[in-house]
C-alpha positions in Angstrom: 30.4 -107.0 0.2 31.1 -106.9 -3.5 33.9 -105.8 -5.9 33.9 -102.1 -6.6 33.7 -100.8 -10.1 37.1 -99.8 -11.5 37.2 -97.0 -14.1 39.1 -99.2 -16.5 38.3 -97.2 -19.6 39.8 -94.0 -18.1 43.1 -95.5 -17.1 46.2 -94.5 -19.1 48.0 -97.4 -20.7 50.6 -97.8 -18.0 48.0 -97.4 -15.3 45.8 -100.0 -17.0 48.6 -102.6 -17.1 49.7 -101.8 -13.5 46.2 -102.2 -12.2 45.7 -105.6 -13.8 49.2 -106.7 -12.8 48.3 -105.9 -9.2 45.1 -107.9 -9.6 47.0 -110.8 -10.9 49.5 -110.7 -8.0 46.5 -110.8 -5.6 45.1 -113.8 -7.4 48.4 -115.6 -7.3 48.7 -114.9 -3.6 45.2 -116.1 -2.7 45.5 -118.8 -5.4 43.2 -119.6 -8.3 42.0 -122.8 -6.6 41.0 -121.1 -3.3 39.1 -118.4 -5.3 37.6 -121.1 -7.6 38.2 -119.0 -10.7 39.9 -121.8 -12.8 37.3 -121.2 -15.5 38.3 -117.6 -16.3 41.8 -117.1 -14.9 43.7 -118.6 -17.9 42.0 -116.1 -20.3 42.8 -113.2 -17.9 46.5 -114.3 -17.6 46.9 -114.6 -21.3 45.2 -111.2 -21.9 47.5 -109.6 -19.4 50.6 -111.0 -21.3 49.1 -109.7 -24.6 48.6 -106.2 -23.2 52.2 -106.2 -21.8 53.5 -106.9 -25.3 51.3 -104.3 -27.0 52.3 -101.7 -24.4 55.9 -102.4 -25.0 55.5 -101.6 -28.7 53.7 -98.3 -27.8 56.4 -97.3 -25.3 59.3 -98.1 -27.6 57.7 -96.0 -30.4 57.6 -93.0 -28.1 61.4 -93.1 -27.6 62.0 -92.0 -31.2 61.4 -88.9 -33.2 60.1 -85.5 -32.0 59.1 -86.7 -28.5 62.5 -88.1 -27.7 64.1 -84.9 -29.1 61.9 -82.7 -27.0 62.6 -84.8 -23.9 66.4 -84.4 -24.5 66.0 -80.6 -24.8 64.0 -80.5 -21.5 66.7 -82.7 -19.8 69.4 -80.4 -21.0 67.7 -77.3 -19.5 67.0 -79.1 -16.2 70.6 -80.2 -15.9 71.8 -76.8 -16.9 69.9 -75.3 -14.1 71.4 -77.7 -11.6 74.9 -76.8 -12.9 74.1 -73.1 -12.4 73.1 -73.7 -8.8 76.3 -75.8 -8.2 78.4 -73.0 -9.6 76.6 -70.4 -7.6 77.6 -72.3 -4.4 81.1 -71.1 -5.1 80.2 -67.5 -6.0 82.2 -64.7 -4.5 79.0 -62.9 -3.3 77.7 -64.4 0.0 74.1 -63.5 -0.9 74.4 -65.6 -4.1 75.9 -68.5 -2.2 73.1 -68.4 0.4 70.4 -68.4 -2.3 72.2 -71.2 -4.1 72.2 -73.3 -0.9 68.4 -72.9 -0.6 67.9 -73.8 -4.3 70.3 -76.8 -3.9 67.9 -78.3 -1.4 65.0 -77.9 -3.8 66.8 -79.5 -6.7 68.1 -82.3 -4.5 64.5 -83.2 -3.6 64.0 -83.8 -7.3 67.1 -85.8 -7.8 66.9 -88.2 -10.8 64.0 -86.2 -12.4 65.6 -86.5 -15.8 65.5 -90.3 -15.6 61.8 -90.6 -14.9 59.3 -91.8 -17.5 57.9 -89.0 -19.7 54.6 -88.5 -17.9 56.2 -88.7 -14.4 58.9 -86.2 -15.4 56.4 -83.8 -16.9 54.4 -83.9 -13.6 57.5 -83.5 -11.5 58.8 -80.6 -13.6 55.5 -78.8 -13.1 55.9 -79.2 -9.3 59.5 -78.1 -9.4 58.6 -75.0 -11.4 55.8 -74.1 -9.1 58.1 -74.1 -6.2 60.8 -72.2 -7.9 58.5 -69.5 -9.3 56.7 -68.9 -6.0 58.6 -69.7 -2.8 62.1 -69.4 -4.3 61.4 -66.6 -6.9 63.8 -64.2 -5.2 66.5 -66.8 -4.9 66.2 -67.6 -8.6 66.6 -64.0 -9.5 69.7 -63.7 -7.2 71.3 -66.8 -8.8 70.2 -65.9 -12.4 67.8 -68.7 -13.0 64.7 -66.8 -13.9 65.2 -67.1 -17.7 66.2 -70.7 -17.2 62.9 -71.4 -15.4 60.9 -69.8 -18.3 62.8 -71.9 -20.8 62.1 -75.1 -18.8 58.4 -74.3 -18.6 58.4 -73.9 -22.4 60.3 -77.1 -22.9 57.9 -79.0 -20.6 54.8 -77.6 -22.4 56.3 -78.4 -25.8 56.6 -82.1 -24.7 53.1 -82.1 -23.3 51.8 -80.8 -26.6 53.7 -83.5 -28.6 52.5 -86.3 -26.4 48.9 -85.0 -26.5 49.1 -84.8 -30.3 50.3 -88.4 -30.5 47.1 -89.6 -28.8 44.6 -87.3 -30.5 45.8 -87.2 -34.1 44.7 -90.2 -36.2 48.3 -91.0 -37.1 49.4 -90.7 -33.5 46.8 -93.0 -31.7 48.1 -96.1 -30.0 48.2 -99.1 -32.3 44.8 -100.9 -32.8 46.3 -104.0 -31.1 46.8 -101.9 -27.9 43.1 -101.0 -27.9 42.1 -104.5 -28.6 44.4 -105.8 -25.9 42.9 -103.5 -23.3 39.4 -104.5 -24.4 40.2 -108.3 -24.1 41.9 -107.8 -20.8 39.0 -105.8 -19.3 36.5 -108.4 -20.5 38.6 -111.2 -18.9 38.9 -109.3 -15.6 35.2 -108.6 -15.5 34.5 -112.3 -15.9 36.8 -113.1 -12.9 35.2 -110.3 -10.8 31.6 -111.4 -11.6 32.4 -115.0 -10.8 33.9 -114.0 -7.4 30.8 -111.8 -6.7 28.5 -114.7 -7.6 30.5 -117.2 -5.5 30.2 -114.8 -2.5 26.5 -114.6 -3.0 26.0 -118.4 -3.2 28.6 -119.6 -0.8 28.9 -116.7 1.6 31.6 -114.1 1.8 33.9 -115.8 4.3 36.3 -117.4 1.8 36.5 -114.3 -0.4 36.2 -111.3 1.8 40.0 -110.9 2.4 40.7 -111.0 -1.3 37.9 -108.6 -2.2 38.9 -106.2 0.6 42.4 -106.0 -0.8 41.2 -105.7 -4.4 38.8 -102.9 -3.4 41.6 -101.1 -1.8 43.5 -101.1 -5.1 40.4 -100.1 -7.1 39.8 -97.2 -4.7 43.4 -96.1 -5.0 43.3 -96.0 -8.8 39.9 -94.4 -9.0 41.0 -91.7 -6.5 44.1 -91.0 -8.6 41.9 -90.5 -11.6 39.6 -88.2 -9.7 42.6 -86.1 -8.6 43.8 -85.9 -12.2 40.3 -85.0 -13.4 40.4 -82.1 -10.8 43.8 -80.9 -11.9 42.7 -81.0 -15.6 39.5 -79.0 -14.8 41.6 -76.3 -13.0 43.9 -76.0 -16.0 41.0 -75.5 -18.3 39.5 -72.7 -16.2 
């Protein structure tokens, strides 16, 4: 048994921090002393704190300017669609009321969508639109939401473009301290992982296999999510 390779470089900033936070939680639960990683854990813990601070700066910067404005427009369209459905529930035409009831179930399943983080809301909006424009296409036409759905799709794409530009244009890249924080944290994590692997080789796996098994579960989870995202991106490019 050995620790799996995590695709650290490919993680988005939030994923990167969340992964290392989960690793830290595991270490605390199994204890630094039991794992015999006293030599490298302080550097890992300090690097995790430094990344959290750097990420906070990046996230706060995204809540200003064009991205925040585009998110507000998207929220307004989404909430407007919900209002249209609620109003249609009281429509004089029974066919409209029936269609509105079915759409209400869909929107209720996405309750709180406008309060999600940018990336999560973008992904959820894509799923919502797919359902509306396929399974519930006729109901949308009956209630009068077809143009609204087209507008929401445009709003969502506009925000995707802005976020993408932020991380591809030179002026929009994450601050250098975020890159450096990730680099330092990854190095500290690898030192811890290598030490645990070495200790298992020298002392035997018994004292470490439970920790490594849980760590590998988390690595596999994050790597799988990356593979799924890679697949979705490849489909969109075709």
